[in-house]
N, C-alpha and C positions, 0 to 999 in steps of 0.2 A: 496226467500234462495240464489239462484245463483246469484243473482243480489246483495245481501247483502255483499257476500264474493267478489264479484268482485270491490264493493266499498270500502271495508275496505283492500285490497290489494292493489288498486291503492294510497288509502290514506298513506298507509305505504310506499309506493313508492315515494311518493312526501313528505313524513316527510325526509325518509332518504337523498332525495336530499337535499332539503333544510339545511339538518344538514352539508353536507358534502360543499354545498356552505358556510355555514356560516365560515366554519372551518379556526381558533381554534376558540375555545370559550372561553378556560382556555390553564393554563401551558402544554408547551411540553416538553419532557424530550430527551435527546440523550445520549445512553447510551456510555460510553467511556469505552473498556473493557482494558486500560493500566492505568500504574500511571500518575499521574501529571507529567508535563515534556518530555514525548516520545513525538514522531513524531506526533500520532494518536491522541495523546491527545490536543496537540496545536493547529493541527486542525480541532479537535469535537470542540472545545472553541471557536473558530474564527468563527464557522459553525452556535453554537449556538447564538454566539454575533449577529451575520450579520443575522439570522432569526427571531431573536427577535425584530431587526428592521422591516423587510419588513411582518412579519406576524402581528404583533401589539399586540402577546403574549410573556409573557417569555418563552423559551427555556434556560432550566435547565441541565447545565453537569451533569453527574450521572456518577463516577468514579468506573467501578466493574471489579478491576486487576485480575489475576490469571490465571495460568494453560495456559500460553502463548495466553492469550485473549480469550480462550473459554470460562470462566467464562463468564464474560458481553455481548461475543456473543449468548451466550446461553438463558440469560435473554431477549435481544433484540426479539431474534426468536421467546419466547414461551411466547412474549406478547401479549396483546390483538390487535385485525389489525384494529385500530380506528384512526393512525394516531398521536397518543399521545405519541407512543413512538417512539423513532429513533436510529438509529446503526450507532458511526461513525465505520463504516467497515475498515476492510484492507486486505491486502493480506496474510497475516499470520494465523490467525483463518480462515479465510473465503475460500482462496485458497487452502493453505498450508498444512496447519494441517490435513484436514480430508483425505490427500492423504498420509500422513504418520502414522496417529495414529485415533484410537476410538473417536470421540467427540461426545456429545450430543445432535446433532443437524445435521441437513441437510440441510448444504448452499443452496444448489440448489432449493431444495423445500417449506424452512421454511423460505425464505428471498427474498425480491423483492430488485432491485435495485432502486433508485431515481435517484443520479447521482454521478459520480466521481468528486473528488476537483482536486488532486493534484497528481503527482508523486515524490517517494524519489528517485534518481537517483543513482548510482554506481559508485565509481572512483577507479581504479587501481593505488593502492601505492605500492613501497618498499623503503627501505632506501636511501638517496641520493647516498651512494656510491656504491650501486650495479651498475655492468659495461655494463648498456645499456641506452645511448643516449633518444631512442624513444621507442615505443611501438614494433614494428617492432625486430629492437635491440633484446630487452626484450623477445620477444617471441623466438630468435634464441639464446639465451644463455642458455635460460631452456630446449629447445629441443635436444642442444647438450648434454644434462648430464642429461638423462632420472631418474626418481627417486630419484635425487641429492635435490634438493628444494623441500620446504614445503609451504603450504598456509595457513590462519588464517581464522578463520570467527567466526561468532557472535555465534556462535552454530550449533550441528548436526540438519540438516532440516529448520534451519533458511533461510529467504529470499536470505541472503548474500552470504548462503552457495550454494543455488541453482543455483545464479546468478554464481559463481565462479565456479560450473563445467560446466555451461552453456559454461562460456569463453574456460576452458580447453578442454573440447568435442571440440569446434569450430577450436581452435588452436593445438590441438595435442596434448597439453603438460600431460606429466606424471608424476605427482607430488603427495606428502601426504598431506592430510587434516589434520589440528590442530585444534581441535573445541575450543571455551574460552565460558565462560559466559557472554554475552556482546562484544559488540563495540569497547568498550576502553580497556580491558585488548586484545583484537587481537591484536590491532592497537598500544600498549605500547609494545609489544612483536616484532613488522616490527618496531618501532622507533629505541628500541634496537639492531635491527639486527639478534634475535635469529630466527626470521622466514623470509622467502623471501618476502611476501607479500601479500595483502589481497584487495578485491574487496568489501569496505564498503560505508554504506552511505553518500552520500555529506555532510549532518550534520554532521557527526562524522570526516570524513577524511579533512576539508578546514580548520580546525584550525592548524594543524598538516602541511599541503601543504604550507598555508600562513608563517606559523614562519619558514619554511626552515627546518624542522625535517623529512618529507616524500617527495619523488617526484611522481608526478602525470605521469600516461603514457595514462588515455583515461577516457573517462565519457561511462558509460552502457548504454546510450540513442541514438536513430540512429540521432540527429541533438545536434549542439553544445548550449550549456547553458550558459545565462547571467549571472548566480549564479557563475560559476567555468569559469572565461572568460580563455581564451587563453589555455585551455584544450578539445580535439579532439576528436570526438567520435569514439571507438573502433572499431567501422565497419569499418573506414577507416585507423586509425591511426596502427590499428592491421592488416590491410587487411583480414577483415571476414565480406563482404558485409551481409546484414541484419539484423548485429547483435542488436537486440534492446531489454534491459531489463530493470526492475525496478520497483519499490514495490507500489502498488497502494495504494489512501485513497480515501474515500467515504461516501456517507450516502446512508444505507438501511432500510426499515423495514419489520415487519412481513408478511411474505405473507399472502393475505385474505385483505390488506391493499384498500380500494376503491382507483380506478384508476382515479377520480377527484381528492382525496387529495394528490396522489403522483404527481401526474401532478402540483397540486397546490403548494407543497415543491420546485418541480423542477424549476418552474419559479422563485419562490422566490431566491432559488442558483442562476439560470440563471442571476438574479439582481446585486444581491449582488455581485457575483463575477465579473462584470463590474467595480465595484469601485476601486479604486487606493490602499484605504485602506487595502481589503483584498487580494489584488495582494502582495502588500508590507509585511504584516503579515505572509502572506503563505512563500513567499520567504526567511522572517527572521527566517523561520522553515526549511529552509534548503528544500523548495520541491518546483517543477515547476509546475507553473498552468497546469491544466488537464482536462477540461471539457468535460463530455460525460455524457448526458440522457436515459433515460427510453432505449430502445430496443441496443442504440449504447452502452450502460453501458451494457448491456447483454450479448452481443455478447464478447465485450473484455472480459469481466469475464469468458467465455466458452473458449477464445482462450487462456487464462493465466493457466486455468484450465489443457486443454490438453498440454501446453508447458513445465508445471512445472510435470506433470504427465512423460512424456519423459526423462525429466534430470533424474527425482527419479527411473525410472526405467534402466534407461542405466545404471546409479552409483549405482545401488542396495543401494539406499540411505535408511538407517532404523534405527528409534528413539529406542533404547534398553530397 
């Protein structure tokens, strides 16, 4: 009897191994917890297209928007961990929302990292007539009048809000936060001059910068970006060494997904991201290529959680 049990156990392990090696044998879905056209949606659809090419099975984009990305993230977190449900994950619902409000999933426990795909940097902008020619002058003008100036964000607790508070703290600015429902509304009032400044995504700000309706003072990541030529990193432009912030977009799967499947997906993404087509399409969406896989991506997520938790605590940010 004992021998029969051992044989059956070995057979089960062998069958599972064969299934994982053959993966995938049917279509895969990638849950996108945002509506079509949003940055995570654009990146998620690009990933779906490239994984379809690499895996030999169709990868279907499944938009599940709502609750700031929490609905779709929950769908993916609770899916069967067999490699047939992926998540187009991003900093909002995975890193930030769980720090500010109750969500129906535990991102650390319920989701496993596959690979980061890109970063969405933020650009500090103001009306072109603001009396500062560069970032250091900008900081000097605002610091000279504590409480006088206001900054806009796409909403309380949004990544843009937290990156702005990170900048304000690093430069010692005492300003008033004015939250809006989305980046467009926030930037519209900066363009009109009603609001002094904003730190919003590259995708949202660059059209205004190129048209001359907004002046750019610096970019939030620590290196210059080819997507924002001539715009210096805030770390040097505003003399805040080490300043480096961006929203991340990557691929995750339900926890418990077999490691060989996660590694298969990571290899496929690695290959896809080497192609010119992938890089060009990512850039067109206003995203910086930023590939991190497995443990490296996991460490990055933990670091992001610590950093944003610190910003929330120090600035007493709450969602009412």
